[in-house]
C-alpha beads as a LAMMPS data file, in Angstrom:
LAMMPS data file: protein, C-alpha beads

88 atoms
87 bonds

1 atom types
1 bond types

-500.0 500.0 xlo xhi
-500.0 500.0 ylo yhi
-500.0 500.0 zlo zhi

Masses

1 110.0

Atoms # bond

1 1 1 379.628 20.089 274.183
2 1 1 381.481 22.083 276.809
3 1 1 378.222 22.188 278.750
4 1 1 378.224 18.388 278.808
5 1 1 381.739 18.371 280.196
6 1 1 380.786 20.940 282.826
7 1 1 377.796 18.872 283.904
8 1 1 379.932 15.738 284.014
9 1 1 382.577 17.423 286.160
10 1 1 379.935 19.034 288.409
11 1 1 378.237 15.678 288.938
12 1 1 381.508 13.960 289.732
13 1 1 382.561 16.661 292.186
14 1 1 379.217 16.920 293.965
15 1 1 378.945 13.175 294.428
16 1 1 382.291 13.075 296.210
17 1 1 384.289 11.296 293.525
18 1 1 388.028 11.194 293.807
19 1 1 390.280 13.299 291.603
20 1 1 391.124 10.156 289.654
21 1 1 387.456 9.441 288.952
22 1 1 386.919 12.987 287.716
23 1 1 390.041 12.718 285.548
24 1 1 388.838 9.405 284.106
25 1 1 385.444 10.917 283.235
26 1 1 387.125 13.848 281.504
27 1 1 389.293 11.390 279.527
28 1 1 386.170 9.543 278.364
29 1 1 384.656 12.826 277.227
30 1 1 387.873 13.774 275.423
31 1 1 388.006 10.425 273.603
32 1 1 384.401 10.885 272.503
33 1 1 385.269 14.347 271.182
34 1 1 388.118 12.868 269.106
35 1 1 385.482 11.459 266.770
36 1 1 384.954 15.040 265.550
37 1 1 388.638 15.413 264.632
38 1 1 389.759 15.052 261.011
39 1 1 391.353 11.689 260.232
40 1 1 394.807 13.263 260.097
41 1 1 394.665 14.298 263.780
42 1 1 392.369 11.604 265.196
43 1 1 395.143 9.367 266.541
44 1 1 396.997 12.306 268.109
45 1 1 393.767 13.299 269.833
46 1 1 393.242 9.761 271.155
47 1 1 396.839 9.630 272.363
48 1 1 396.396 12.893 274.305
49 1 1 393.140 11.617 275.792
50 1 1 394.741 8.351 276.907
51 1 1 397.289 9.892 279.289
52 1 1 397.095 7.940 282.545
53 1 1 396.128 9.674 285.775
54 1 1 399.506 8.800 287.245
55 1 1 401.315 10.429 284.317
56 1 1 399.039 13.474 284.572
57 1 1 399.746 13.802 288.328
58 1 1 403.498 13.472 287.800
59 1 1 403.509 16.199 285.148
60 1 1 401.236 18.394 287.265
61 1 1 403.537 18.108 290.286
62 1 1 406.578 18.946 288.153
63 1 1 404.906 22.125 286.930
64 1 1 403.745 23.127 290.407
65 1 1 407.218 22.616 291.878
66 1 1 408.950 24.831 289.294
67 1 1 409.413 28.509 290.047
68 1 1 406.968 30.595 288.055
69 1 1 409.751 31.989 285.894
70 1 1 410.566 28.462 284.658
71 1 1 406.993 27.663 283.653
72 1 1 405.998 28.525 280.110
73 1 1 402.984 30.787 280.438
74 1 1 400.853 31.371 277.341
75 1 1 401.350 34.806 275.784
76 1 1 397.716 35.774 276.447
77 1 1 398.091 35.234 280.189
78 1 1 401.393 37.125 280.273
79 1 1 399.700 40.055 278.531
80 1 1 396.790 39.996 280.993
81 1 1 399.179 39.933 283.934
82 1 1 401.145 42.842 282.490
83 1 1 398.021 44.924 281.992
84 1 1 396.898 44.168 285.559
85 1 1 400.191 45.571 286.881
86 1 1 399.548 48.858 285.106
87 1 1 396.179 49.211 286.863
88 1 1 397.630 48.782 290.350

Bonds

1 1 1 2
2 1 2 3
3 1 3 4
4 1 4 5
5 1 5 6
6 1 6 7
7 1 7 8
8 1 8 9
9 1 9 10
10 1 10 11
11 1 11 12
12 1 12 13
13 1 13 14
14 1 14 15
15 1 15 16
16 1 16 17
17 1 17 18
18 1 18 19
19 1 19 20
20 1 20 21
21 1 21 22
22 1 22 23
23 1 23 24
24 1 24 25
25 1 25 26
26 1 26 27
27 1 27 28
28 1 28 29
29 1 29 30
30 1 30 31
31 1 31 32
32 1 32 33
33 1 33 34
34 1 34 35
35 1 35 36
36 1 36 37
37 1 37 38
38 1 38 39
39 1 39 40
40 1 40 41
41 1 41 42
42 1 42 43
43 1 43 44
44 1 44 45
45 1 45 46
46 1 46 47
47 1 47 48
48 1 48 49
49 1 49 50
50 1 50 51
51 1 51 52
52 1 52 53
53 1 53 54
54 1 54 55
55 1 55 56
56 1 56 57
57 1 57 58
58 1 58 59
59 1 59 60
60 1 60 61
61 1 61 62
62 1 62 63
63 1 63 64
64 1 64 65
65 1 65 66
66 1 66 67
67 1 67 68
68 1 68 69
69 1 69 70
70 1 70 71
71 1 71 72
72 1 72 73
73 1 73 74
74 1 74 75
75 1 75 76
76 1 76 77
77 1 77 78
78 1 78 79
79 1 79 80
80 1 80 81
81 1 81 82
82 1 82 83
83 1 83 84
84 1 84 85
85 1 85 86
86 1 86 87
87 1 87 88
């Protein structure tokens, strides 16, 4: 399934599609994947997949404009960064 997404994104990028077109194709894929969700989480999955490109861009810009210390970084990435500092 992830291979399908990768092919979809690769095709969109190599054909010169805009960022919005790529985002829309990913949303379609995500909605199709929601079918595999249990009924209790299906509607949440659809709601996440229906985020508009404009909303996505706004949220993305907000995150990029924040100093790194303000952004919540997953614990796994923080641990990887910490271990990389020890190797330097």
